[in-house]
C-alpha positions in Angstrom: 29.1 -50.7 -30.9 28.5 -47.2 -29.3 30.1 -47.0 -25.6 28.1 -46.8 -22.6 29.3 -43.3 -21.8 28.0 -42.0 -25.1 24.5 -43.6 -24.3 25.0 -42.1 -20.7 25.8 -38.5 -22.3 22.8 -38.5 -24.8 20.3 -39.4 -21.9 21.7 -36.7 -19.8 21.4 -34.3 -22.5 17.7 -35.5 -23.3 16.7 -35.4 -19.5 18.3 -31.8 -19.2 15.6 -30.8 -22.2 12.8 -32.7 -20.4 13.5 -31.0 -17.2 13.1 -27.7 -18.7 9.9 -28.3 -20.0 8.9 -29.9 -16.9 8.5 -33.3 -18.1 10.3 -35.0 -15.5 8.2 -34.0 -12.5 5.5 -36.3 -12.5 7.6 -39.1 -13.4 10.3 -38.2 -10.4 7.4 -38.2 -8.1 5.7 -41.6 -9.1 6.1 -43.9 -6.3 7.1 -46.7 -9.2 9.8 -45.0 -10.6 13.1 -46.9 -9.5 15.1 -44.8 -7.0 18.3 -45.2 -9.6 16.1 -43.4 -12.3 15.3 -40.8 -9.7 18.6 -40.1 -8.8 19.5 -39.5 -12.8 16.3 -37.3 -12.8 17.6 -35.1 -9.9 21.0 -34.8 -11.9 19.4 -33.9 -15.1 17.2 -30.9 -13.6 19.9 -29.1 -11.3 19.9 -25.6 -12.1 17.0 -26.3 -14.6 14.2 -23.5 -14.4 11.6 -26.1 -14.3 7.8 -24.6 -15.1 4.6 -25.5 -13.3 2.8 -27.0 -16.2 4.8 -29.8 -18.2 4.8 -29.6 -21.9 5.7 -33.2 -23.1 5.0 -32.7 -26.4 7.5 -29.5 -26.6 10.3 -31.5 -24.8 10.2 -34.4 -27.6 9.9 -31.4 -30.3 13.0 -30.2 -28.8 15.0 -33.6 -28.7 14.3 -34.4 -32.2 12.5 -36.6 -34.8 13.2 -40.1 -33.3 11.6 -38.3 -30.0 8.9 -36.9 -31.7 7.9 -40.3 -33.2 8.5 -42.2 -29.7 6.1 -39.4 -28.2 3.6 -40.3 -30.5 3.9 -44.1 -29.6 3.9 -43.2 -25.9 0.7 -41.2 -26.3 -1.1 -44.6 -27.0 0.4 -45.8 -23.6 -1.3 -44.0 -20.7 -0.3 -46.9 -18.4 3.2 -46.1 -19.0 3.2 -42.1 -18.9 -0.2 -41.2 -17.2 -3.2 -39.8 -18.9 -2.1 -36.2 -18.6 1.2 -36.8 -20.3 -0.6 -38.9 -23.0 -3.1 -36.3 -24.0 -0.3 -33.6 -24.1 1.6 -35.7 -26.4 -1.3 -36.1 -29.0 -0.1 -32.6 -30.3 2.9 -34.3 -31.7 0.4 -34.8 -34.7 0.8 -31.3 -35.5 3.1 -29.9 -38.2 6.5 -29.4 -37.7 9.0 -26.6 -39.1 9.5 -27.9 -42.6 13.1 -28.8 -44.1 14.2 -26.0 -46.7 13.4 -26.8 -50.1 16.7 -27.1 -51.7 17.6 -29.9 -49.2 14.2 -31.4 -50.4 15.2 -30.9 -54.0 18.6 -32.6 -53.4 16.9 -35.6 -51.9 14.3 -36.1 -54.7 17.3 -36.0 -57.2 19.5 -38.4 -55.2 16.5 -41.0 -54.5 15.3 -40.7 -58.3 18.7 -40.8 -59.9 18.1 -37.4 -62.2 17.7 -33.9 -62.3 14.3 -32.8 -60.7 13.1 -31.5 -64.1 13.4 -35.1 -65.8 10.2 -36.1 -63.5 8.4 -32.9 -62.7 7.1 -29.9 -64.2 7.0 -28.2 -61.1 7.2 -28.8 -57.4 5.8 -26.1 -54.9 8.7 -25.2 -52.5 6.3 -24.7 -49.8 5.4 -28.0 -48.0 1.5 -28.8 -47.6 2.6 -31.0 -44.5 5.8 -31.6 -42.7 6.1 -34.5 -40.0 8.7 -36.0 -38.0 9.8 -38.5 -40.9 9.0 -36.7 -44.3 7.4 -33.8 -45.6 4.9 -33.3 -48.6 5.0 -31.0 -51.7 2.6 -30.3 -54.4 3.6 -30.8 -57.7 2.8 -31.6 -61.3 4.6 -34.4 -63.6 6.0 -33.8 -66.9 2.9 -35.4 -68.2 0.7 -33.0 -66.4 -0.7 -35.1 -63.8 -1.3 -33.2 -60.2 0.6 -35.3 -57.6 1.7 -35.4 -53.9 5.3 -35.8 -53.6 6.3 -37.2 -50.1 10.4 -37.2 -49.1 12.2 -38.3 -46.2 14.0 -35.8 -44.1 17.5 -35.6 -44.9 19.5 -37.8 -42.7 16.5 -39.0 -40.8 17.6 -42.7 -41.2 20.9 -42.4 -39.7 19.6 -40.1 -36.9 17.0 -42.6 -35.8 19.5 -45.6 -35.9 21.2 -43.7 -33.6 18.8 -42.6 -31.1 16.8 -46.0 -31.3 20.1 -47.6 -30.3 20.3 -45.4 -27.2 16.7 -46.4 -26.4 17.5 -50.0 -26.4 20.3 -49.4 -24.1 18.3 -47.6 -21.6 15.3 -49.7 -21.8 17.4 -52.9 -21.1 18.9 -51.4 -18.2 15.9 -49.9 -16.6 14.1 -53.5 -17.0 17.2 -54.8 -15.2 16.1 -52.8 -12.4 13.0 -55.0 -11.6 9.7 -54.4 -10.0 7.4 -51.9 -12.0 10.0 -51.2 -14.5 9.9 -55.1 -15.6 6.1 -55.1 -15.5 5.8 -52.4 -18.2 8.4 -54.5 -20.6 10.1 -51.3 -21.9 12.5 -53.2 -24.0 9.3 -54.8 -25.8 8.0 -51.3 -26.4 11.4 -50.2 -27.7 11.3 -53.1 -30.0 7.7 -52.5 -31.4 8.3 -48.9 -32.0 11.8 -49.8 -33.7 10.2 -52.6 -35.9 7.3 -50.2 -37.0 9.7 -47.1 -37.5 12.2 -48.7 -39.7 9.2 -50.0 -42.1 8.2 -46.1 -42.2 11.3 -45.2 -43.2 11.4 -47.1 -46.5 8.7 -45.5 -48.4 8.6 -48.3 -51.1 6.8 -50.2 -48.4 4.4 -47.3 -47.9 3.7 -47.2 -51.6 3.4 -50.9 -51.4 0.7 -50.8 -48.5 -1.3 -48.2 -50.5 -1.3 -50.1 -53.5 -2.4 -53.3 -51.7 -5.2 -51.6 -49.7 -6.2 -49.9 -52.9 -6.4 -53.5 -54.8 -8.5 -54.9 -51.7 -11.0 -52.0 -51.3 -11.5 -51.8 -55.2 -15.3 -51.3 -56.1 -16.0 -50.3 -52.4 -18.5 -47.6 -53.0 -17.6 -44.3 -51.5 -14.0 -45.3 -50.3 -10.7 -45.2 -52.2 -6.8 -44.7 -51.9 -4.4 -42.6 -54.1 -2.8 -44.2 -57.0 1.0 -44.4 -56.7 3.2 -43.2 -59.3 5.7 -46.1 -59.4 8.0 -44.3 -61.8 8.4 -41.5 -59.3 8.8 -43.7 -56.2 11.7 -45.0 -54.4 13.2 -45.7 -50.7 13.1 -42.2 -49.9 10.7 -40.6 -52.3 6.9 -41.5 -52.7 4.7 -39.8 -55.5 0.9 -40.5 -55.4 -2.0 -38.7 -56.9 -3.0 -35.4 -55.8 -6.3 -35.5 -53.4 -8.3 -32.2 -53.1 -10.9 -32.5 -50.5 -11.6 -31.5 -46.9 -10.2 -32.9 -43.9 -12.8 -35.4 -42.3 -12.2 -33.8 -38.8 -13.4 -30.4 -40.3 -17.2 -30.6 -39.4 -17.9 -27.2 -40.3 -16.6 -27.6 -44.0 -18.5 -30.7 -44.6 -21.6 -29.2 -43.8 -21.0 -26.0 -45.9 -19.9 -28.3 -48.9 -23.1 -30.1 -48.4 -22.0 -33.4 -47.3 -24.2 -36.1 -45.9 -22.4 -36.8 -42.4 -24.4 -39.7 -41.2 -23.7 -41.5 -44.9 -20.1 -40.6 -44.4 -19.9 -42.3 -40.8 -21.9 -45.4 -42.3 -19.3 -45.7 -45.2 -16.5 -45.3 -43.1 -17.4 -47.9 -40.4 -18.2 -50.3 -43.3 -14.7 -49.7 -45.1 -13.2 -50.3 -41.8 -15.2 -53.6 -41.3 -14.4 -54.5 -44.8 -10.5 -53.9 -44.5 -10.5 -55.4 -41.0 -13.0 -58.4 -41.0 -12.9 -59.5 -44.5 -9.5 -58.4 -45.6 -7.5 -59.3 -42.6 -5.5 -55.7 -42.7 -6.2 -52.1 -41.9 -4.7 -48.9 -41.9 -3.3 -48.5 -38.7 -2.9 -44.8 -38.6 -6.4 -43.7 -39.4 -6.7 -40.6 -37.2 -8.7 -37.5 -38.7 -5.8 -35.7 -40.5 -5.4 -38.9 -42.7 -8.8 -39.0 -44.2 -10.1 -36.7 -46.7 -13.6 -36.3 -48.3 -13.6 -35.4 -51.9 -16.1 -33.2 -53.8 -18.0 -36.0 -54.8 -18.4 -37.4 -51.0 -15.9 -40.1 -51.6 -13.9 -40.8 -48.8 -10.0 -40.9 -49.6 -7.5 -42.4 -46.8 -3.7 -41.4 -47.2 -0.7 -42.1 -45.3 0.2 -45.7 -45.2 3.3 -46.0 -43.2 1.9 -48.4 -40.8 -0.4 -51.2 -42.1 -1.8 -53.8 -39.3 -2.6 -57.1 -40.0 -4.9 -59.6 -38.3 -5.4 -63.3 -38.7 -8.0 -65.2 -39.2 -8.8 -66.3 -35.4 -8.6 -62.7 -34.4 -10.9 -61.5 -37.3 -13.4 -63.9 -36.0 -12.9 -62.7 -32.3 -13.3 -59.1 -33.7 -16.5 -59.9 -35.5 -18.1 -61.5 -32.3 -16.9 -58.6 -30.0 -18.3 -55.7 -32.4 -21.6 -58.0 -32.5 -21.7 -58.7 -28.8 -21.5 -54.9 -28.3 -24.0 -53.9 -30.6 -26.5 -56.4 -29.1 -25.5 -55.8 -25.3 -24.3 -59.6 -24.7 -21.6 -58.3 -22.6 -21.0 -61.7 -21.0 -20.0 -63.3 -24.6 -17.5 -60.0 -25.3 -16.0 -60.6 -21.9 -15.7 -64.6 -22.7 -13.9 -63.7 -25.8 -11.3 -61.4 -24.3 -10.2 -64.2 -22.0 -10.2 -66.6 -24.9 -8.1 -64.5 -26.7 -5.8 -63.8 -23.6 -6.4 -59.8 -24.4 -7.2 -59.8 -20.4 -5.0 -61.9 -18.1 -6.8 -65.3 -16.8 -6.5 -64.2 -13.0 -9.4 -61.5 -13.5 -13.1 -62.0 -13.2 -14.9 -62.9 -16.3 -18.0 -61.3 -14.4 -16.6 -58.4 -13.4 -15.2 -57.7 -16.4 -18.6 -58.0 -18.2 -20.0 -55.6 -15.6 -17.4 -53.2 -16.6 -18.0 -53.8 -20.3 -21.5 -52.8 -19.7 -20.7 -49.9 -17.8 -19.0 -48.5 -20.9 -21.1 -49.8 -23.4 -24.7 -49.0 -22.3 -24.1 -45.0 -22.3 
């Protein structure tokens, strides 16, 4: 078990990095911040040159991969970190400095159990993408198939386990302070973060999710999932069909290629509804960087590290919410939120319906 002084040393080191990027200013000034935490912030920034504009994303990048992943999670929690920080943290989806190819080659050979040449005729040493957990290289199998090879960063599992242990220690002590810290449930936030991150660190699970989604969407027009090469996939390496296409976020390129944007939008919505409402599961990281449009206008989804699940009752609620929003029945949408306990019971149903109308009508 890690000693408390080790956790404290790590937290002070990370706090120093946060301070140098101005990332502690807002938290230190917030009235909800416990006095004990505010004192730690003051210690962390002693003598540091603090910029006027906070760079939260830059701070998390400087701390390391686990912090980057935590930052991506916090970007979805403006109630915890504030709107300004959440918007800044969204930039953590961008590419990161890649691991040198010799290290990646060693990981591939260790994971697949043999020299690289036994499996691939060629692997491009320059990655097409580098993220906090893994990076992707284009390659060609010995049978001549073009593939994408996703490889975990060396040592990432050990580093994540070490850092998450400190996050858990800090969250427990923060929650014990009571007040606002207890209401925000930091231990639950870190527990969810740990659960999903540990799943992402096993590429066999991601490959299985991709395969399952491909089966569920088989026959759905204009939408598909790349085929997994199971003979070249293990816990640290995942090999799948290479996709040539345009990122769905590149609107100008889509128009220049002659794609029908309204039709793309219609097929994307129908694909989501089939996954979530009919199938009860969905791609839970479906941002623009994970969707491509192939030359024949087929939408291709990638990156299946996180797959969400929806039980039967929740699927009925979701369907009724979507129907109510599109037909303007905001009172019923509000009632469903209370029935599903998505909104605490002490709120007023009619006021919530009015709030929904204020968002839905425009």
